[in-house]
PDB file of N, CA, C, O and CB in Angstrom:
ATOM      1  N   ASP A   1      39.049  21.831  39.261  1.00  0.00           N
ATOM      2  CA  ASP A   1      38.964  23.089  38.534  1.00  0.00           C
ATOM      3  C   ASP A   1      39.838  24.151  39.198  1.00  0.00           C
ATOM      4  O   ASP A   1      40.244  24.017  40.352  1.00  0.00           O
ATOM      5  CB  ASP A   1      37.507  23.567  38.456  1.00  0.00           C
ATOM      6  N   SER A   2      40.109  25.186  38.455  1.00  0.00           N
ATOM      7  CA  SER A   2      40.984  26.250  38.941  1.00  0.00           C
ATOM      8  C   SER A   2      40.215  27.379  39.620  1.00  0.00           C
ATOM      9  O   SER A   2      40.789  28.428  39.912  1.00  0.00           O
ATOM     10  CB  SER A   2      41.796  26.808  37.797  1.00  0.00           C
ATOM     11  N   TYR A   3      38.933  27.180  39.874  1.00  0.00           N
ATOM     12  CA  TYR A   3      38.125  28.230  40.489  1.00  0.00           C
ATOM     13  C   TYR A   3      36.970  27.616  41.273  1.00  0.00           C
ATOM     14  O   TYR A   3      36.597  26.463  41.055  1.00  0.00           O
ATOM     15  CB  TYR A   3      37.590  29.202  39.418  1.00  0.00           C
ATOM     16  N   GLU A   4      36.410  28.406  42.192  1.00  0.00           N
ATOM     17  CA  GLU A   4      35.183  28.039  42.897  1.00  0.00           C
ATOM     18  C   GLU A   4      34.079  28.935  42.370  1.00  0.00           C
ATOM     19  O   GLU A   4      34.336  30.070  41.968  1.00  0.00           O
ATOM     20  CB  GLU A   4      35.338  28.178  44.459  1.00  0.00           C
ATOM     21  N   ALA A   5      32.858  28.438  42.368  1.00  0.00           N
ATOM     22  CA  ALA A   5      31.724  29.245  41.925  1.00  0.00           C
ATOM     23  C   ALA A   5      30.558  29.043  42.885  1.00  0.00           C
ATOM     24  O   ALA A   5      30.374  27.966  43.451  1.00  0.00           O
ATOM     25  CB  ALA A   5      31.311  28.878  40.474  1.00  0.00           C
ATOM     26  N   ALA A   6      29.784  30.096  43.052  1.00  0.00           N
ATOM     27  CA  ALA A   6      28.565  30.032  43.851  1.00  0.00           C
ATOM     28  C   ALA A   6      27.494  30.780  43.078  1.00  0.00           C
ATOM     29  O   ALA A   6      27.799  31.713  42.335  1.00  0.00           O
ATOM     30  CB  ALA A   6      28.771  30.639  45.295  1.00  0.00           C
ATOM     31  N   GLY A   7      26.246  30.379  43.246  1.00  0.00           N
ATOM     32  CA  GLY A   7      25.210  31.072  42.499  1.00  0.00           C
ATOM     33  C   GLY A   7      23.826  30.611  42.863  1.00  0.00           C
ATOM     34  O   GLY A   7      23.629  29.816  43.782  1.00  0.00           O
ATOM     35  N   LYS A   8      22.875  31.126  42.125  1.00  0.00           N
ATOM     36  CA  LYS A   8      21.461  30.829  42.316  1.00  0.00           C
ATOM     37  C   LYS A   8      20.847  30.498  40.971  1.00  0.00           C
ATOM     38  O   LYS A   8      21.082  31.191  39.982  1.00  0.00           O
ATOM     39  CB  LYS A   8      20.720  32.016  42.984  1.00  0.00           C
ATOM     40  N   THR A   9      20.064  29.442  40.939  1.00  0.00           N
ATOM     41  CA  THR A   9      19.369  29.039  39.718  1.00  0.00           C
ATOM     42  C   THR A   9      17.882  29.316  39.866  1.00  0.00           C
ATOM     43  O   THR A   9      17.380  29.551  40.966  1.00  0.00           O
ATOM     44  CB  THR A   9      19.616  27.542  39.405  1.00  0.00           C
ATOM     45  N   GLY A  10      17.199  29.283  38.747  1.00  0.00           N
ATOM     46  CA  GLY A  10      15.755  29.439  38.810  1.00  0.00           C
ATOM     47  C   GLY A  10      15.115  29.257  37.460  1.00  0.00           C
ATOM     48  O   GLY A  10      15.790  29.127  36.439  1.00  0.00           O
ATOM     49  N   SER A  11      13.802  29.251  37.473  1.00  0.00           N
ATOM     50  CA  SER A  11      13.027  29.173  36.247  1.00  0.00           C
ATOM     51  C   SER A  11      11.771  30.015  36.419  1.00  0.00           C
ATOM     52  O   SER A  11      11.316  30.259  37.537  1.00  0.00           O
ATOM     53  CB  SER A  11      12.673  27.699  35.894  1.00  0.00           C
ATOM     54  N   ALA A  12      11.221  30.454  35.295  1.00  0.00           N
ATOM     55  CA  ALA A  12      10.006  31.266  35.322  1.00  0.00           C
ATOM     56  C   ALA A  12       9.104  30.838  34.177  1.00  0.00           C
ATOM     57  O   ALA A  12       9.512  30.860  33.016  1.00  0.00           O
ATOM     58  CB  ALA A  12      10.339  32.783  35.227  1.00  0.00           C
ATOM     59  N   GLU A  13       7.888  30.452  34.499  1.00  0.00           N
ATOM     60  CA  GLU A  13       6.917  30.098  33.463  1.00  0.00           C
ATOM     61  C   GLU A  13       6.415  31.373  32.805  1.00  0.00           C
ATOM     62  O   GLU A  13       6.210  32.388  33.472  1.00  0.00           O
ATOM     63  CB  GLU A  13       5.732  29.277  34.056  1.00  0.00           C
ATOM     64  N   PHE A  14       6.216  31.315  31.483  1.00  0.00           N
ATOM     65  CA  PHE A  14       5.716  32.501  30.793  1.00  0.00           C
ATOM     66  C   PHE A  14       4.441  32.239  30.007  1.00  0.00           C
ATOM     67  O   PHE A  14       3.995  33.099  29.248  1.00  0.00           O
ATOM     68  CB  PHE A  14       6.770  33.033  29.869  1.00  0.00           C
ATOM     69  N   SER A  15       3.849  31.060  30.178  1.00  0.00           N
ATOM     70  CA  SER A  15       2.550  30.782  29.580  1.00  0.00           C
ATOM     71  C   SER A  15       1.873  29.683  30.392  1.00  0.00           C
ATOM     72  O   SER A  15       2.437  29.195  31.371  1.00  0.00           O
ATOM     73  CB  SER A  15       2.692  30.367  28.079  1.00  0.00           C
ATOM     74  N   SER A  16       0.688  29.302  29.995  1.00  0.00           N
ATOM     75  CA  SER A  16      -0.031  28.266  30.734  1.00  0.00           C
ATOM     76  C   SER A  16       0.516  26.868  30.447  1.00  0.00           C
ATOM     77  O   SER A  16       0.145  25.914  31.131  1.00  0.00           O
ATOM     78  CB  SER A  16      -1.509  28.318  30.393  1.00  0.00           C
ATOM     79  N   SER A  17       1.377  26.730  29.463  1.00  0.00           N
ATOM     80  CA  SER A  17       1.993  25.447  29.162  1.00  0.00           C
ATOM     81  C   SER A  17       3.130  25.178  30.154  1.00  0.00           C
ATOM     82  O   SER A  17       3.982  26.038  30.374  1.00  0.00           O
ATOM     83  CB  SER A  17       2.517  25.418  27.702  1.00  0.00           C
ATOM     84  N   SER A  18       3.137  24.002  30.739  1.00  0.00           N
ATOM     85  CA  SER A  18       4.155  23.704  31.754  1.00  0.00           C
ATOM     86  C   SER A  18       5.554  23.589  31.168  1.00  0.00           C
ATOM     87  O   SER A  18       6.535  23.650  31.909  1.00  0.00           O
ATOM     88  CB  SER A  18       3.807  22.422  32.472  1.00  0.00           C
ATOM     89  N   ASP A  19       5.665  23.426  29.866  1.00  0.00           N
ATOM     90  CA  ASP A  19       6.993  23.330  29.269  1.00  0.00           C
ATOM     91  C   ASP A  19       7.467  24.663  28.687  1.00  0.00           C
ATOM     92  O   ASP A  19       8.461  24.703  27.961  1.00  0.00           O
ATOM     93  CB  ASP A  19       6.993  22.269  28.187  1.00  0.00           C
ATOM     94  N   ALA A  20       6.776  25.733  28.995  1.00  0.00           N
ATOM     95  CA  ALA A  20       7.166  27.062  28.523  1.00  0.00           C
ATOM     96  C   ALA A  20       7.813  27.831  29.678  1.00  0.00           C
ATOM     97  O   ALA A  20       7.133  28.538  30.421  1.00  0.00           O
ATOM     98  CB  ALA A  20       5.932  27.841  27.958  1.00  0.00           C
ATOM     99  N   THR A  21       9.118  27.688  29.818  1.00  0.00           N
ATOM    100  CA  THR A  21       9.824  28.341  30.913  1.00  0.00           C
ATOM    101  C   THR A  21      11.088  29.017  30.416  1.00  0.00           C
ATOM    102  O   THR A  21      11.653  28.650  29.386  1.00  0.00           O
ATOM    103  CB  THR A  21      10.162  27.336  32.008  1.00  0.00           C
ATOM    104  N   HIS A  22      11.512  30.006  31.168  1.00  0.00           N
ATOM    105  CA  HIS A  22      12.830  30.603  30.997  1.00  0.00           C
ATOM    106  C   HIS A  22      13.668  30.066  32.154  1.00  0.00           C
ATOM    107  O   HIS A  22      13.165  29.918  33.268  1.00  0.00           O
ATOM    108  CB  HIS A  22      12.775  32.204  30.978  1.00  0.00           C
ATOM    109  N   SER A  23      14.932  29.778  31.898  1.00  0.00           N
ATOM    110  CA  SER A  23      15.791  29.347  32.994  1.00  0.00           C
ATOM    111  C   SER A  23      16.915  30.350  33.162  1.00  0.00           C
ATOM    112  O   SER A  23      17.319  31.016  32.209  1.00  0.00           O
ATOM    113  CB  SER A  23      16.355  27.926  32.741  1.00  0.00           C
ATOM    114  N   TRP A  24      17.417  30.450  34.388  1.00  0.00           N
ATOM    115  CA  TRP A  24      18.474  31.426  34.641  1.00  0.00           C
ATOM    116  C   TRP A  24      19.452  30.937  35.693  1.00  0.00           C
ATOM    117  O   TRP A  24      19.145  30.077  36.519  1.00  0.00           O
ATOM    118  CB  TRP A  24      17.876  32.749  35.073  1.00  0.00           C
ATOM    119  N   PHE A  25      20.637  31.516  35.629  1.00  0.00           N
ATOM    120  CA  PHE A  25      21.675  31.284  36.619  1.00  0.00           C
ATOM    121  C   PHE A  25      22.401  32.600  36.834  1.00  0.00           C
ATOM    122  O   PHE A  25      22.778  33.267  35.871  1.00  0.00           O
ATOM    123  CB  PHE A  25      22.661  30.151  36.172  1.00  0.00           C
ATOM    124  N   MET A  26      22.596  32.974  38.076  1.00  0.00           N
ATOM    125  CA  MET A  26      23.392  34.148  38.437  1.00  0.00           C
ATOM    126  C   MET A  26      24.403  33.688  39.478  1.00  0.00           C
ATOM    127  O   MET A  26      24.056  32.987  40.429  1.00  0.00           O
ATOM    128  CB  MET A  26      22.488  35.333  38.985  1.00  0.00           C
ATOM    129  N   GLY A  27      25.652  34.089  39.290  1.00  0.00           N
ATOM    130  CA  GLY A  27      26.652  33.643  40.232  1.00  0.00           C
ATOM    131  C   GLY A  27      27.933  34.443  40.167  1.00  0.00           C
ATOM    132  O   GLY A  27      28.047  35.428  39.437  1.00  0.00           O
ATOM    133  N   PHE A  28      28.891  33.992  40.949  1.00  0.00           N
ATOM    134  CA  PHE A  28      30.195  34.641  40.970  1.00  0.00           C
ATOM    135  C   PHE A  28      31.251  33.587  41.288  1.00  0.00           C
ATOM    136  O   PHE A  28      30.935  32.505  41.782  1.00  0.00           O
ATOM    137  CB  PHE A  28      30.232  35.807  42.010  1.00  0.00           C
ATOM    138  N   THR A  29      32.499  33.914  41.000  1.00  0.00           N
ATOM    139  CA  THR A  29      33.586  32.971  41.214  1.00  0.00           C
ATOM    140  C   THR A  29      34.471  33.427  42.355  1.00  0.00           C
ATOM    141  O   THR A  29      34.438  34.582  42.779  1.00  0.00           O
ATOM    142  CB  THR A  29      34.409  32.801  39.944  1.00  0.00           C
ATOM    143  N   ASN A  30      35.264  32.482  42.838  1.00  0.00           N
ATOM    144  CA  ASN A  30      36.204  32.723  43.934  1.00  0.00           C
ATOM    145  C   ASN A  30      35.494  33.372  45.117  1.00  0.00           C
ATOM    146  O   ASN A  30      35.632  34.566  45.379  1.00  0.00           O
ATOM    147  CB  ASN A  30      37.370  33.611  43.462  1.00  0.00           C
ATOM    148  N   VAL A  31      34.746  32.560  45.804  1.00  0.00           N
ATOM    149  CA  VAL A  31      33.793  32.973  46.826  1.00  0.00           C
ATOM    150  C   VAL A  31      34.404  33.883  47.893  1.00  0.00           C
ATOM    151  O   VAL A  31      33.787  34.880  48.268  1.00  0.00           O
ATOM    152  CB  VAL A  31      33.208  31.758  47.483  1.00  0.00           C
ATOM    153  N   ASP A  32      35.591  33.566  48.385  1.00  0.00           N
ATOM    154  CA  ASP A  32      36.199  34.367  49.447  1.00  0.00           C
ATOM    155  C   ASP A  32      36.716  35.715  48.960  1.00  0.00           C
ATOM    156  O   ASP A  32      36.817  36.661  49.742  1.00  0.00           O
ATOM    157  CB  ASP A  32      37.326  33.600  50.077  1.00  0.00           C
ATOM    158  N   ASN A  33      37.041  35.809  47.690  1.00  0.00           N
ATOM    159  CA  ASN A  33      37.543  37.047  47.087  1.00  0.00           C
ATOM    160  C   ASN A  33      36.961  37.139  45.680  1.00  0.00           C
ATOM    161  O   ASN A  33      37.661  36.843  44.711  1.00  0.00           O
ATOM    162  CB  ASN A  33      39.124  37.084  47.059  1.00  0.00           C
ATOM    163  N   PRO A  34      35.691  37.545  45.543  1.00  0.00           N
ATOM    164  CA  PRO A  34      35.005  37.498  44.253  1.00  0.00           C
ATOM    165  C   PRO A  34      35.810  38.132  43.118  1.00  0.00           C
ATOM    166  O   PRO A  34      36.401  39.204  43.250  1.00  0.00           O
ATOM    167  CB  PRO A  34      33.672  38.188  44.366  1.00  0.00           C
ATOM    168  N   ASP A  35      35.798  37.409  42.001  1.00  0.00           N
ATOM    169  CA  ASP A  35      36.605  37.792  40.853  1.00  0.00           C
ATOM    170  C   ASP A  35      35.757  38.118  39.634  1.00  0.00           C
ATOM    171  O   ASP A  35      36.024  39.096  38.935  1.00  0.00           O
ATOM    172  CB  ASP A  35      37.576  36.693  40.516  1.00  0.00           C
ATOM    173  N   LEU A  36      34.736  37.308  39.374  1.00  0.00           N
ATOM    174  CA  LEU A  36      33.946  37.434  38.160  1.00  0.00           C
ATOM    175  C   LEU A  36      32.481  37.176  38.497  1.00  0.00           C
ATOM    176  O   LEU A  36      32.168  36.285  39.287  1.00  0.00           O
ATOM    177  CB  LEU A  36      34.447  36.452  37.061  1.00  0.00           C
ATOM    178  N   VAL A  37      31.592  37.952  37.900  1.00  0.00           N
ATOM    179  CA  VAL A  37      30.150  37.780  38.081  1.00  0.00           C
ATOM    180  C   VAL A  37      29.564  37.343  36.749  1.00  0.00           C
ATOM    181  O   VAL A  37      29.981  37.832  35.698  1.00  0.00           O
ATOM    182  CB  VAL A  37      29.469  39.100  38.596  1.00  0.00           C
ATOM    183  N   ILE A  38      28.598  36.424  36.780  1.00  0.00           N
ATOM    184  CA  ILE A  38      27.996  35.937  35.547  1.00  0.00           C
ATOM    185  C   ILE A  38      26.483  35.833  35.713  1.00  0.00           C
ATOM    186  O   ILE A  38      25.981  35.500  36.787  1.00  0.00           O
ATOM    187  CB  ILE A  38      28.594  34.571  35.151  1.00  0.00           C
ATOM    188  N   SER A  39      25.776  36.122  34.640  1.00  0.00           N
ATOM    189  CA  SER A  39      24.326  35.983  34.609  1.00  0.00           C
ATOM    190  C   SER A  39      23.944  35.391  33.256  1.00  0.00           C
ATOM    191  O   SER A  39      24.336  35.917  32.214  1.00  0.00           O
ATOM    192  CB  SER A  39      23.610  37.360  34.855  1.00  0.00           C
ATOM    193  N   VAL A  40      23.177  34.295  33.271  1.00  0.00           N
ATOM    194  CA  VAL A  40      22.758  33.637  32.038  1.00  0.00           C
ATOM    195  C   VAL A  40      21.260  33.401  32.115  1.00  0.00           C
ATOM    196  O   VAL A  40      20.760  32.908  33.126  1.00  0.00           O
ATOM    197  CB  VAL A  40      23.528  32.296  31.814  1.00  0.00           C
ATOM    198  N   ILE A  41      20.538  33.749  31.053  1.00  0.00           N
ATOM    199  CA  ILE A  41      19.117  33.412  30.944  1.00  0.00           C
ATOM    200  C   ILE A  41      18.890  32.755  29.595  1.00  0.00           C
ATOM    201  O   ILE A  41      19.381  33.224  28.568  1.00  0.00           O
ATOM    202  CB  ILE A  41      18.209  34.680  31.112  1.00  0.00           C
ATOM    203  N   THR A  42      18.141  31.666  29.611  1.00  0.00           N
ATOM    204  CA  THR A  42      17.767  31.012  28.363  1.00  0.00           C
ATOM    205  C   THR A  42      16.252  31.090  28.246  1.00  0.00           C
ATOM    206  O   THR A  42      15.522  30.667  29.142  1.00  0.00           O
ATOM    207  CB  THR A  42      18.271  29.522  28.313  1.00  0.00           C
ATOM    208  N   GLU A  43      15.801  31.628  27.147  1.00  0.00           N
ATOM    209  CA  GLU A  43      14.364  31.788  26.938  1.00  0.00           C
ATOM    210  C   GLU A  43      13.777  30.528  26.323  1.00  0.00           C
ATOM    211  O   GLU A  43      14.405  29.896  25.474  1.00  0.00           O
ATOM    212  CB  GLU A  43      14.075  33.004  26.042  1.00  0.00           C
ATOM    213  N   GLY A  44      12.588  30.168  26.745  1.00  0.00           N
ATOM    214  CA  GLY A  44      11.901  29.013  26.195  1.00  0.00           C
ATOM    215  C   GLY A  44      12.686  27.732  26.380  1.00  0.00           C
ATOM    216  O   GLY A  44      12.969  27.033  25.407  1.00  0.00           O
ATOM    217  N   SER A  45      13.040  27.415  27.609  1.00  0.00           N
ATOM    218  CA  SER A  45      13.939  26.296  27.900  1.00  0.00           C
ATOM    219  C   SER A  45      13.228  24.962  28.059  1.00  0.00           C
ATOM    220  O   SER A  45      13.708  24.110  28.806  1.00  0.00           O
ATOM    221  CB  SER A  45      14.711  26.585  29.141  1.00  0.00           C
ATOM    222  N   ASP A  46      12.145  24.755  27.411  1.00  0.00           N
ATOM    223  CA  ASP A  46      11.396  23.494  27.338  1.00  0.00           C
ATOM    224  C   ASP A  46      11.199  22.768  28.665  1.00  0.00           C
ATOM    225  O   ASP A  46      11.257  21.540  28.720  1.00  0.00           O
ATOM    226  CB  ASP A  46      12.084  22.581  26.407  1.00  0.00           C
ATOM    227  N   GLY A  47      10.969  23.515  29.717  1.00  0.00           N
ATOM    228  CA  GLY A  47      10.655  22.898  31.001  1.00  0.00           C
ATOM    229  C   GLY A  47      11.824  22.246  31.709  1.00  0.00           C
ATOM    230  O   GLY A  47      11.619  21.505  32.671  1.00  0.00           O
ATOM    231  N   SER A  48      13.043  22.499  31.263  1.00  0.00           N
ATOM    232  CA  SER A  48      14.201  21.807  31.849  1.00  0.00           C
ATOM    233  C   SER A  48      14.761  22.524  33.059  1.00  0.00           C
ATOM    234  O   SER A  48      15.916  22.299  33.419  1.00  0.00           O
ATOM    235  CB  SER A  48      15.290  21.651  30.817  1.00  0.00           C
ATOM    236  N   SER A  49      13.990  23.371  33.692  1.00  0.00           N
ATOM    237  CA  SER A  49      14.424  24.114  34.857  1.00  0.00           C
ATOM    238  C   SER A  49      15.620  24.968  34.502  1.00  0.00           C
ATOM    239  O   SER A  49      15.630  25.610  33.452  1.00  0.00           O
ATOM    240  CB  SER A  49      14.758  23.172  36.013  1.00  0.00           C
ATOM    241  N   SER A  50      16.625  24.988  35.352  1.00  0.00           N
ATOM    242  CA  SER A  50      17.764  25.875  35.129  1.00  0.00           C
ATOM    243  C   SER A  50      18.965  25.148  34.531  1.00  0.00           C
ATOM    244  O   SER A  50      20.043  25.732  34.421  1.00  0.00           O
ATOM    245  CB  SER A  50      18.166  26.531  36.428  1.00  0.00           C
ATOM    246  N   GLY A  51      18.799  23.902  34.147  1.00  0.00           N
ATOM    247  CA  GLY A  51      19.910  23.094  33.665  1.00  0.00           C
ATOM    248  C   GLY A  51      20.668  23.692  32.495  1.00  0.00           C
ATOM    249  O   GLY A  51      21.899  23.662  32.476  1.00  0.00           O
ATOM    250  N   LYS A  52      19.955  24.235  31.520  1.00  0.00           N
ATOM    251  CA  LYS A  52      20.626  24.810  30.354  1.00  0.00           C
ATOM    252  C   LYS A  52      21.435  26.038  30.733  1.00  0.00           C
ATOM    253  O   LYS A  52      22.559  26.208  30.260  1.00  0.00           O
ATOM    254  CB  LYS A  52      19.608  25.170  29.279  1.00  0.00           C
ATOM    255  N   ALA A  53      20.885  26.889  31.571  1.00  0.00           N
ATOM    256  CA  ALA A  53      21.600  28.099  31.972  1.00  0.00           C
ATOM    257  C   ALA A  53      22.855  27.758  32.765  1.00  0.00           C
ATOM    258  O   ALA A  53      23.890  28.401  32.593  1.00  0.00           O
ATOM    259  CB  ALA A  53      20.688  29.008  32.800  1.00  0.00           C
ATOM    260  N   VAL A  54      22.775  26.759  33.627  1.00  0.00           N
ATOM    261  CA  VAL A  54      23.939  26.337  34.418  1.00  0.00           C
ATOM    262  C   VAL A  54      25.020  25.780  33.496  1.00  0.00           C
ATOM    263  O   VAL A  54      26.200  26.083  33.671  1.00  0.00           O
ATOM    264  CB  VAL A  54      23.533  25.275  35.479  1.00  0.00           C
ATOM    265  N   ALA A  55      24.630  24.974  32.522  1.00  0.00           N
ATOM    266  CA  ALA A  55      25.600  24.398  31.588  1.00  0.00           C
ATOM    267  C   ALA A  55      26.306  25.487  30.785  1.00  0.00           C
ATOM    268  O   ALA A  55      27.518  25.419  30.579  1.00  0.00           O
ATOM    269  CB  ALA A  55      24.908  23.413  30.639  1.00  0.00           C
ATOM    270  N   ILE A  56      25.560  26.483  30.333  1.00  0.00           N
ATOM    271  CA  ILE A  56      26.150  27.585  29.576  1.00  0.00           C
ATOM    272  C   ILE A  56      27.110  28.376  30.454  1.00  0.00           C
ATOM    273  O   ILE A  56      28.216  28.706  30.026  1.00  0.00           O
ATOM    274  CB  ILE A  56      25.052  28.509  29.015  1.00  0.00           C
ATOM    275  N   ALA A  57      26.694  28.680  31.674  1.00  0.00           N
ATOM    276  CA  ALA A  57      27.572  29.405  32.596  1.00  0.00           C
ATOM    277  C   ALA A  57      28.841  28.614  32.862  1.00  0.00           C
ATOM    278  O   ALA A  57      29.932  29.184  32.897  1.00  0.00           O
ATOM    279  CB  ALA A  57      26.846  29.699  33.917  1.00  0.00           C
ATOM    280  N   GLY A  58      28.712  27.318  33.049  1.00  0.00           N
ATOM    281  CA  GLY A  58      29.877  26.471  33.277  1.00  0.00           C
ATOM    282  C   GLY A  58      30.845  26.507  32.105  1.00  0.00           C
ATOM    283  O   GLY A  58      32.058  26.581  32.299  1.00  0.00           O
ATOM    284  N   ASP A  59      30.314  26.455  30.892  1.00  0.00           N
ATOM    285  CA  ASP A  59      31.171  26.526  29.699  1.00  0.00           C
ATOM    286  C   ASP A  59      31.911  27.854  29.620  1.00  0.00           C
ATOM    287  O   ASP A  59      33.097  27.891  29.294  1.00  0.00           O
ATOM    288  CB  ASP A  59      30.337  26.324  28.430  1.00  0.00           C
ATOM    289  N   ILE A  60      31.213  28.939  29.918  1.00  0.00           N
ATOM    290  CA  ILE A  60      31.841  30.266  29.879  1.00  0.00           C
ATOM    291  C   ILE A  60      32.923  30.383  30.938  1.00  0.00           C
ATOM    292  O   ILE A  60      34.026  30.847  30.647  1.00  0.00           O
ATOM    293  CB  ILE A  60      30.790  31.368  30.078  1.00  0.00           C
ATOM    294  N   LEU A  61      32.621  29.967  32.168  1.00  0.00           N
ATOM    295  CA  LEU A  61      33.600  30.050  33.248  1.00  0.00           C
ATOM    296  C   LEU A  61      34.817  29.159  32.987  1.00  0.00           C
ATOM    297  O   LEU A  61      35.953  29.555  33.247  1.00  0.00           O
ATOM    298  CB  LEU A  61      32.950  29.665  34.569  1.00  0.00           C
ATOM    299  N   ASP A  62      34.565  27.948  32.469  1.00  0.00           N
ATOM    300  CA  ASP A  62      35.691  27.068  32.136  1.00  0.00           C
ATOM    301  C   ASP A  62      36.592  27.697  31.086  1.00  0.00           C
ATOM    302  O   ASP A  62      37.816  27.634  31.198  1.00  0.00           O
ATOM    303  CB  ASP A  62      35.183  25.714  31.640  1.00  0.00           C
ATOM    304  N   ALA A  63      35.990  28.306  30.063  1.00  0.00           N
ATOM    305  CA  ALA A  63      36.790  28.949  29.008  1.00  0.00           C
ATOM    306  C   ALA A  63      37.583  30.127  29.567  1.00  0.00           C
ATOM    307  O   ALA A  63      38.726  30.348  29.168  1.00  0.00           O
ATOM    308  CB  ALA A  63      35.883  29.426  27.855  1.00  0.00           C
ATOM    309  N   TYR A  64      36.992  30.877  30.479  1.00  0.00           N
ATOM    310  CA  TYR A  64      37.666  32.037  31.053  1.00  0.00           C
ATOM    311  C   TYR A  64      38.863  31.625  31.927  1.00  0.00           C
ATOM    312  O   TYR A  64      39.947  32.200  31.822  1.00  0.00           O
ATOM    313  CB  TYR A  64      36.673  32.861  31.877  1.00  0.00           C
ATOM    314  N   TYR A  65      38.651  30.631  32.783  1.00  0.00           N
ATOM    315  CA  TYR A  65      39.685  30.249  33.733  1.00  0.00           C
ATOM    316  C   TYR A  65      40.690  29.228  33.204  1.00  0.00           C
ATOM    317  O   TYR A  65      41.790  29.107  33.743  1.00  0.00           O
ATOM    318  CB  TYR A  65      39.045  29.709  34.950  1.00  0.00           C
ATOM    319  N   ASN A  66      40.327  28.509  32.177  1.00  0.00           N
ATOM    320  CA  ASN A  66      41.238  27.499  31.651  1.00  0.00           C
ATOM    321  C   ASN A  66      41.691  27.938  30.296  1.00  0.00           C
ATOM    322  O   ASN A  66      42.472  27.240  29.649  1.00  0.00           O
ATOM    323  CB  ASN A  66      40.578  26.106  31.586  1.00  0.00           C
TER     324      ASN A  66
END
């Protein structure tokens, strides 16, 4: 890839159902000289942790840099 990225993932339950979660990713590119900051949250992500948010962020960053 034409860029480096670093970030933090997470999930947050919003009901007593274990599959009711929001997932999120916050990060930035070009670690030594930050260029772009990104934040993605997906509501009601069916218990898949942060996978959906990371995939969306990856698609956005790929489109921006490529």
